[in-house]
C-alpha positions in Angstrom: -4.9 8.9 -2.4 -7.2 5.9 -2.0 -9.1 6.4 1.2 -8.7 3.7 3.8 -10.9 4.0 7.0 -8.8 5.0 10.0 -10.2 2.0 12.1 -9.0 -0.5 9.5 -6.6 -3.2 10.7 -4.1 -4.0 8.0 -2.0 -7.2 7.7 0.5 -7.8 4.9 1.4 -11.4 4.2 5.0 -11.5 3.0 5.8 -15.1 2.5 7.7 -16.6 -0.4 6.6 -14.6 -3.4 8.1 -13.9 -6.8 8.8 -10.2 -6.7 10.9 -9.9 -9.9 8.5 -7.2 -11.2 7.0 -5.8 -8.1 4.4 -3.8 -9.9 1.3 -6.0 -8.9 -0.6 -5.8 -5.7 -3.5 -8.0 -4.6 -5.7 -7.2 -1.6 -8.3 -9.4 0.2 -10.7 -7.1 1.9 -13.4 -8.4 4.4 -16.5 -6.1 4.3 -18.6 -8.0 6.9 -20.5 -9.8 4.1 -17.7 -11.6 2.5 -14.2 -11.3 1.1 -13.4 -9.1 -1.9 -10.3 -9.4 -4.1 -8.7 -6.2 -5.5 -5.7 -6.0 -7.6 -3.6 -3.1 -8.8 -0.8 -2.9 -11.3 1.4 0.2 -11.5 2.2 1.5 -15.0 5.5 2.9 -13.8 7.6 2.1 -10.7 7.3 -0.6 -8.1 5.5 -1.1 -4.8 7.7 -0.6 -1.7 7.3 -3.6 0.6 8.1 -3.7 4.2 10.5 -6.3 5.5 8.5 -9.1 7.3 10.6 -11.5 9.3 7.7 -13.6 10.6 5.9 -13.8 7.2 3.4 -11.1 8.2 3.5 -7.5 9.3 0.9 -4.9 10.5 0.8 -1.5 8.9 -1.3 1.6 9.5 -4.1 2.7 7.2 -2.0 5.7 6.2 0.9 3.4 5.2 -1.5 1.2 3.2 -2.8 4.3 1.3 0.7 5.3 0.4 1.6 1.7 -0.6 -1.4 1.6 -2.9 -0.4 4.9 -4.6 3.2 3.6 -5.1 4.6 6.1 -2.6 7.6 5.1 -0.6 5.9 5.0 2.8 9.1 4.6 4.7 10.1 8.2 4.0 7.2 10.2 2.4 8.1 13.6 1.2 5.8 16.6 0.9 5.3 17.9 -2.6 6.3 21.4 -3.6 3.6 24.0 -3.4 3.8 27.5 -4.9 4.0 30.4 -2.4 1.7 32.6 -4.4 -1.3 31.9 -6.6 -1.9 33.7 -9.9 
């Protein structure tokens, strides 16, 4: 997963957007010196967006990490791990 510091405040702006494809994400990150623009496009699948009634929503850093990885953060599932090694 992409690390997001635990003290990060995350706001998603969910205004009128064209989400026909839903595979592109743009992030504006303030690093105390200025604003940085990051973008990510998924090769397969779509980003899972939260419903924002007021045009913005706050999410936790953990939810942002899952969103960036293309994981459905609303109901994350643990991956299967083998019981024995070797």
